[in-house]
N, C-alpha and C positions, 0 to 999 in steps of 0.2 A: 566597573568589576562585570567580568565576563563570566554572565549567570550559565551559561553553556556548557563553562568549565565544571563547576559545579554541581550539575545536573548530570552530567557524563550523557548529552545530548549528540548521537549523530543523525547528521544532515542528509541525503541522500538529492542529487542532482535529479533532473525528470530522466536526462541518458541512460542514468543508472536504472531506474526505474524501469524504464520502455525494456532495457536488456536483462533485466530478471523476470520480467511478467513475460516476455516475449512477445508484447504490444507494442499498434502504432500509438504516436501522440497524440493522434484524434479521437484515438480510442479510450487512452488514458485519462482525457479530459471531458469525454461522455460518460464516465464510468463518476467522475467528481460530479460532473454535472445531475446528476442522476443519485445521489448520495450511493451509489456502491463503493466506492474506493473514498479514504480518506482525501480530504482536501491539504493540498500545500499550506506550508507556512510564509509566509512572505518576510524575506530578508532583505530591504531596500527593494528593488525593482526585479531580485530571481525568489522564484519560487521552487523550497527547498521541501524535501519531504522528511518526517522523522522516520527512520529504521525500526521501530518499533512499531508506529504506523502497517507499514508495510508487511514485517512479520505478523503480524496480529491478523491482517487480511488472506494473506497464504495462510495461515491455521486456520481459522474460520471457511477458505477454502476448501483445503484437505479436509476438514472437517466432516462440508456438506456433502460432499463427493464419498466421503465413508460411508457417511449414514445414508445414503440413497444407494449405495451399493447393499448394505445390508438389508435393506426394504426390499430391494430389488428379489435378494436372494431367499428369503424369509418366505415370499412370495408363491 
């Protein structure tokens, strides 16, 4: 049974995540190590990230940036 087929999960390769975030591999794993970015899912020996985790991370970054900007504007 292919559980991923039923869950409609999209996995991203490390190079896809790096390209979207425009960061180095070292920076990506540093963010994971410091719990600032979701850890990868191990599939065999390969690391893959859930596309939904990347979207949630980016949404949180956007929200944080906007709330910082609003705070500065009201000061």
